[in-house]
MIROGU-730334 format. One line per 2 residues: number of its first residue (from 1); their letters; for each residue x, y, z of C-alpha. Coordinates in Angstrom, 3 decimals. Layout:
BEGIN
NUM) A) X Y Z  ...
END
This chain:
BEGIN
1) MM) -84.336 -35.591 -181.104  -82.161 -37.536 -178.728
3) EN) -83.820 -39.329 -175.831  -81.822 -40.235 -172.746
5) IL) -83.494 -43.086 -170.932  -82.261 -44.488 -167.639
7) FV) -83.366 -47.979 -166.597  -83.083 -48.806 -162.922
9) SP) -83.618 -52.374 -161.780  -83.385 -52.551 -157.996
11) GS) -84.359 -56.207 -157.904  -82.750 -59.330 -156.514
13) KG) -78.999 -59.547 -156.772  -77.757 -60.870 -160.103
15) KV) -81.079 -60.567 -161.965  -81.188 -58.589 -165.198
17) TP) -84.135 -56.468 -166.194  -85.914 -58.729 -168.687
19) FI) -86.454 -56.406 -171.592  -83.002 -54.777 -171.678
21) SD) -81.588 -57.297 -174.160  -84.193 -56.167 -176.692
23) LE) -83.826 -52.437 -176.247  -80.437 -52.039 -177.914
25) NI) -81.970 -52.578 -181.355  -84.864 -50.120 -181.162
27) NW) -85.125 -48.311 -184.481  -88.345 -46.353 -184.100
29) ID) -86.882 -43.459 -182.114  -83.739 -41.360 -182.377
31) HD) -82.499 -42.188 -178.949  -79.620 -42.760 -176.620
33) II) -80.563 -45.483 -174.177  -78.536 -45.649 -171.007
35) YT) -79.130 -48.659 -168.823  -77.897 -48.883 -165.262
37) KL) -78.489 -52.017 -163.236  -78.345 -51.358 -159.525
39) DS) -77.921 -54.573 -157.556  -79.602 -55.353 -154.298
41) FD) -79.609 -58.274 -151.912  -81.560 -61.411 -152.652
43) YY) -83.628 -60.905 -149.530  -85.027 -64.400 -149.349
45) SN) -81.806 -66.314 -149.858  -80.571 -68.362 -146.920
47) KT) -77.212 -66.653 -147.427  -78.727 -63.218 -146.789
49) PI) -78.290 -61.907 -143.215  -81.397 -62.578 -141.180
51) FI) -82.023 -58.936 -140.270  -82.253 -58.063 -143.983
53) RI) -84.737 -60.886 -144.558  -86.789 -59.704 -141.579
55) LA) -86.912 -56.139 -142.893  -88.005 -57.438 -146.295
57) KL) -90.788 -59.482 -144.690  -91.887 -56.364 -142.819
59) RF) -91.972 -54.574 -146.209  -89.204 -52.119 -145.328
61) PF) -86.294 -53.546 -147.381  -82.771 -52.487 -146.428
63) DE) -80.866 -50.488 -149.049  -77.555 -52.305 -148.632
65) YK) -76.153 -51.158 -151.981  -77.192 -47.508 -151.495
67) IN) -79.353 -47.591 -154.599  -81.203 -44.428 -153.647
69) LR) -78.012 -42.423 -153.212  -76.509 -43.785 -156.427
71) LI) -79.680 -42.996 -158.367  -79.657 -39.395 -157.163
73) EK) -75.965 -39.030 -158.042  -76.658 -40.439 -161.502
75) VK) -79.394 -37.869 -162.095  -77.111 -35.071 -160.898
77) SS) -74.364 -36.080 -163.341  -76.546 -36.721 -166.431
79) KF) -79.792 -35.381 -167.855  -82.497 -37.945 -168.494
81) DY) -85.767 -37.544 -170.352  -87.178 -40.738 -168.827
83) IF) -86.336 -42.861 -165.811  -87.830 -46.353 -165.765
85) II) -87.865 -47.957 -162.337  -88.549 -51.679 -162.444
87) KG) -90.761 -52.632 -159.498  -88.940 -50.208 -157.213
89) NL) -89.473 -51.705 -153.771  -86.171 -50.217 -152.593
91) IR) -86.750 -46.720 -153.974  -87.741 -44.197 -151.301
93) PK) -90.389 -41.512 -151.874  -87.888 -38.809 -150.954
95) TL) -85.585 -40.092 -153.701  -88.218 -39.535 -156.388
97) KK) -89.113 -36.168 -154.904  -85.477 -35.128 -155.016
99) IK) -85.150 -36.262 -158.642  -88.085 -34.018 -159.529
101) NI) -86.404 -31.108 -157.764  -83.164 -31.735 -159.667
103) SN) -84.825 -32.174 -163.060  -88.526 -31.373 -163.236
105) HT) -88.727 -32.251 -166.957  -87.737 -35.871 -166.295
107) KI) -90.590 -38.366 -166.525  -90.425 -41.093 -163.877
109) IS) -92.117 -44.349 -164.829  -92.883 -47.403 -162.717
111) WC) -92.837 -50.656 -164.687  -94.152 -53.721 -162.839
113) SD) -95.239 -57.185 -163.907  -96.262 -58.395 -160.426
115) DM) -99.461 -57.832 -158.480  -98.150 -54.930 -156.420
117) MQ) -101.139 -54.894 -154.111  -100.018 -58.204 -152.629
119) PH) -97.755 -57.846 -149.559  -95.281 -60.466 -150.784
121) NS) -94.646 -58.428 -153.959  -94.427 -54.846 -152.733
123) SY) -92.931 -52.677 -150.017  -94.266 -49.698 -148.124
125) FY) -91.640 -47.612 -149.904  -93.214 -48.546 -153.237
127) LM) -96.729 -47.705 -152.080  -95.651 -44.375 -150.586
129) SL) -93.785 -43.493 -153.802  -96.701 -44.020 -156.186
131) KY) -97.796 -40.384 -156.126  -94.402 -39.280 -157.463
133) YD) -94.505 -41.381 -160.650  -95.660 -39.740 -163.854
135) LV) -96.884 -43.107 -165.104  -97.418 -46.477 -163.446
137) TT) -97.553 -49.448 -165.808  -98.879 -52.851 -164.821
139) TK) -99.757 -56.214 -166.355  -102.486 -56.664 -163.741
141) SF) -105.679 -55.034 -164.970  -107.280 -55.059 -161.530
143) NA) -104.380 -52.982 -160.109  -105.833 -50.056 -162.068
145) LP) -109.127 -50.213 -160.152  -109.862 -47.177 -157.921
147) NE) -109.332 -49.119 -154.687  -105.886 -50.396 -155.677
149) LP) -103.027 -48.328 -157.220  -105.056 -45.070 -157.378
151) KY) -105.829 -45.445 -153.671  -102.135 -44.827 -152.957
153) GA) -101.870 -41.794 -155.200  -100.982 -43.199 -158.626
155) KK) -101.990 -40.387 -160.991  -101.846 -42.175 -164.339
157) IL) -101.951 -45.941 -164.879  -101.326 -47.929 -168.042
159) FQ) -102.323 -51.584 -168.296  -100.377 -53.706 -170.763
161) NN) -100.455 -57.398 -171.566  -97.336 -59.428 -170.865
163) SF) -94.481 -59.390 -173.353  -91.759 -61.585 -174.784
165) IS) -88.063 -60.916 -175.363  -87.426 -61.433 -179.066
167) AI) -83.704 -62.044 -178.467  -84.587 -64.987 -176.198
169) HR) -88.127 -66.196 -176.784  -88.051 -67.560 -180.328
171) PL) -88.170 -70.989 -181.980  -84.827 -72.602 -181.162
173) IR) -83.461 -76.111 -181.648  -79.685 -76.403 -181.429
175) DE) -77.616 -79.191 -182.989  -75.710 -79.822 -179.779
177) SN) -77.920 -79.612 -176.722  -78.883 -81.474 -173.555
179) II) -82.487 -80.304 -173.790  -84.938 -83.168 -174.301
181) NS) -88.052 -83.317 -176.475  -91.247 -83.164 -174.418
183) KV) -94.768 -84.243 -175.220  -96.141 -82.030 -172.445
185) LF) -93.954 -79.469 -170.686  -94.289 -77.110 -167.750
187) IG) -91.666 -74.593 -166.643  -92.352 -72.666 -163.468
189) FA) -92.381 -72.457 -159.701  -93.700 -75.342 -157.620
191) EK) -97.233 -74.933 -156.294  -99.622 -77.579 -155.033
193) DR) -102.543 -76.777 -157.311  -100.485 -77.016 -160.493
195) FN) -98.748 -80.133 -159.164  -102.114 -81.767 -158.529
197) SM) -103.272 -80.936 -162.057  -100.140 -82.395 -163.633
199) NF) -100.223 -85.406 -161.350  -103.804 -85.980 -162.502
201) LA) -102.529 -86.019 -166.080  -99.711 -88.390 -165.155
203) KN) -102.066 -90.816 -163.437  -104.090 -90.846 -166.633
205) GI) -101.124 -91.865 -168.758  -99.784 -88.441 -169.849
207) KV) -96.029 -87.968 -169.522  -95.191 -84.479 -168.251
209) DI) -91.760 -82.881 -167.973  -91.404 -80.244 -165.237
211) YG) -88.622 -77.695 -164.699  -88.346 -74.990 -162.077
213) SG) -87.565 -74.179 -158.471  -89.302 -75.570 -155.403
215) WE) -89.946 -79.000 -156.896  -87.261 -80.594 -154.726
217) KD) -89.609 -80.518 -151.713  -90.539 -83.912 -150.341
219) YY) -94.268 -83.368 -150.945  -93.746 -83.306 -154.698
221) QS) -91.038 -85.952 -154.835  -92.923 -88.494 -152.728
223) NA) -96.355 -87.981 -154.305  -95.386 -87.694 -157.966
225) DK) -96.693 -90.334 -160.352  -94.122 -92.212 -162.422
227) NL) -95.203 -90.246 -165.505  -94.072 -86.964 -163.933
229) NI) -90.458 -86.176 -164.786  -89.528 -83.514 -162.219
231) NT) -86.333 -81.577 -162.876  -85.306 -79.369 -159.946
233) IN) -83.379 -76.945 -162.115  -84.281 -73.560 -163.530
235) LD) -84.103 -73.067 -167.270  -83.338 -69.623 -168.632
237) GD) -82.065 -67.997 -171.791  -81.577 -70.334 -174.736
239) DY) -82.221 -73.434 -172.609  -85.643 -72.063 -171.678
241) AE) -86.502 -71.204 -175.271  -85.280 -74.536 -176.603
243) AI) -87.174 -76.573 -174.009  -90.390 -74.848 -175.063
245) SR) -89.527 -75.164 -178.750  -88.962 -78.920 -178.382
247) AD) -92.319 -79.490 -176.650  -95.507 -80.537 -178.417
249) VC) -97.608 -78.747 -175.802  -96.501 -76.275 -173.134
251) LC) -98.692 -75.733 -170.084  -99.387 -72.275 -168.698
253) FL) -100.651 -72.258 -165.121  -101.500 -69.044 -163.282
255) RK) -100.470 -68.074 -159.759  -103.542 -67.686 -157.593
257) IN) -101.543 -65.815 -154.962  -100.906 -63.129 -157.594
259) RD) -104.509 -63.174 -158.858  -103.060 -63.865 -162.313
261) LQ) -105.258 -63.558 -165.376  -102.147 -63.921 -167.543
263) TA) -98.436 -64.327 -166.898  -95.088 -63.853 -168.618
265) RS) -95.339 -67.343 -170.142  -98.621 -66.279 -171.769
267) AE) -96.538 -64.430 -174.353  -93.269 -66.367 -174.160
269) IP) -94.673 -69.803 -175.055  -96.388 -68.790 -178.324
271) AC) -93.340 -66.671 -179.216  -91.256 -69.868 -179.152
273) GT) -93.587 -71.437 -181.720  -95.167 -74.014 -179.412
275) LM) -98.835 -74.550 -178.654  -99.841 -72.993 -175.348
277) LA) -102.402 -74.876 -173.258  -103.377 -72.372 -170.581
279) EK) -105.901 -71.726 -167.859  -108.943 -70.025 -169.328
281) TN) -109.373 -66.323 -168.519  -110.874 -63.361 -170.353
283) EH) -107.434 -61.809 -170.728  -105.937 -64.975 -172.190
285) EQ) -108.750 -65.159 -174.724  -108.192 -61.506 -175.604
287) MF) -104.486 -62.153 -176.226  -104.925 -65.365 -178.248
289) ES) -108.115 -66.626 -179.861  -109.360 -69.850 -178.304
291) NK) -108.735 -73.038 -180.316  -107.162 -70.996 -183.105
293) EA) -104.081 -69.385 -181.526  -104.014 -71.162 -178.154
295) VY) -106.045 -73.737 -176.235  -107.609 -73.177 -172.807
297) FS) -108.948 -75.308 -169.967  -111.019 -74.709 -166.833
299) SD) -110.671 -78.037 -165.012  -108.338 -81.010 -164.762
301) EE) -110.773 -83.140 -166.716  -110.938 -80.591 -169.527
303) LL) -107.147 -80.297 -169.469  -106.834 -84.066 -169.941
305) DK) -109.382 -84.078 -172.767  -107.606 -81.218 -174.573
307) IN) -104.210 -82.929 -174.312  -105.563 -86.207 -175.622
309) FL) -107.191 -84.397 -178.535  -104.013 -82.477 -179.394
311) KS) -101.949 -85.624 -179.051  -104.179 -87.369 -181.621
313) NP) -104.303 -84.406 -183.995  -100.748 -83.157 -184.661
315) KI) -101.820 -81.215 -187.757  -104.312 -79.149 -185.747
317) RN) -101.792 -78.762 -182.930  -99.117 -77.438 -185.278
319) EI) -101.563 -75.054 -186.960  -102.624 -73.551 -183.637
321) AK) -98.973 -73.197 -182.605  -98.197 -71.380 -185.859
323) NG) -101.180 -69.073 -185.457  -100.125 -68.236 -181.911
325) FD) -96.604 -67.446 -183.071  -97.953 -65.230 -185.862
327) RC) -100.150 -63.387 -183.368  -97.059 -62.614 -181.270
329) MN) -95.201 -61.295 -184.276  -98.090 -59.229 -185.650
331) SK) -99.562 -57.819 -182.449  -96.533 -55.940 -181.136
333) MS) -96.052 -57.985 -177.968  -92.285 -57.486 -177.596
335) YP) -90.777 -55.229 -174.932  -89.678 -52.503 -177.386
337) DR) -93.284 -52.372 -178.646  -94.510 -51.934 -175.071
339) LK) -91.853 -49.288 -174.448  -93.037 -47.266 -177.423
341) II) -96.600 -47.217 -176.089  -95.369 -46.210 -172.635
343) LE) -93.405 -43.270 -174.013  -96.421 -42.181 -176.052
345) NT) -98.485 -42.182 -172.845  -96.057 -39.872 -171.046
347) K) -96.173 -37.113 -173.672
END
């Protein structure tokens, strides 16, 4: 049986849906995957016209690239068994309703990795469209509570842990590379609480390498201890995987603004074969067994103690890293594995 699957990613301009690179090699279904990336503006860029940024802040994003019209035309010209809409802040409710009128057998699926109950992550279009999705998937367990997604009409919700992209997130050390070896590494967006934690480590003699956006702000540059090596560049693709692979320990901080109990790095770091030292949550401990497949901390003092212990015990550190990697490989954490479960839940 052939399956036509349309992937729609109406996200920031130039960004690629993360799991697409893995989907071309799916071998568990006789399928024909069609992927369409529909660009939109990067609403928060300084180069974006101010009226578009204002509309985005008001949670009514402007459909500059006519994504809704193009999606409808695509459905008219081809038959799809499934339509995956990634986040979908630009997609209007009337668009989904029209798709159902054109092809009532088509299953429409929302796939989100952000906390969509937070205003900075969602739009009113998304919230008003929830009742038209056949399945809403989320990596935020609390979004499935009755007073969150169901409150806006979501009929069926599937919670899944975060995933890794096997084509990208794997142990990687290239012969010719500018990526340095790190004792302790963090890759991610600049936030004061995670800066303070890493600065605490630095002041206690731990060298920490940092990569990501936002770190160029004067607050971080002027207050950073000499042991903090702040790189104001984003790492992606092979550079991202290699930086993690070359680290002894990779830190995993959670975004409080997103109410994170896990994040994308929760799967990506172990998949690269490096020990993950992460904030302690029930979901983290469910994904990776504490002190066997990952290491967790609940305070800056505990974080420092754990790093010093791992630094003095490389054999234990390497064993935990290996166990975490094996858990990724054996527990079906890749995007194609998640996709299979999603399709099974729409039958």
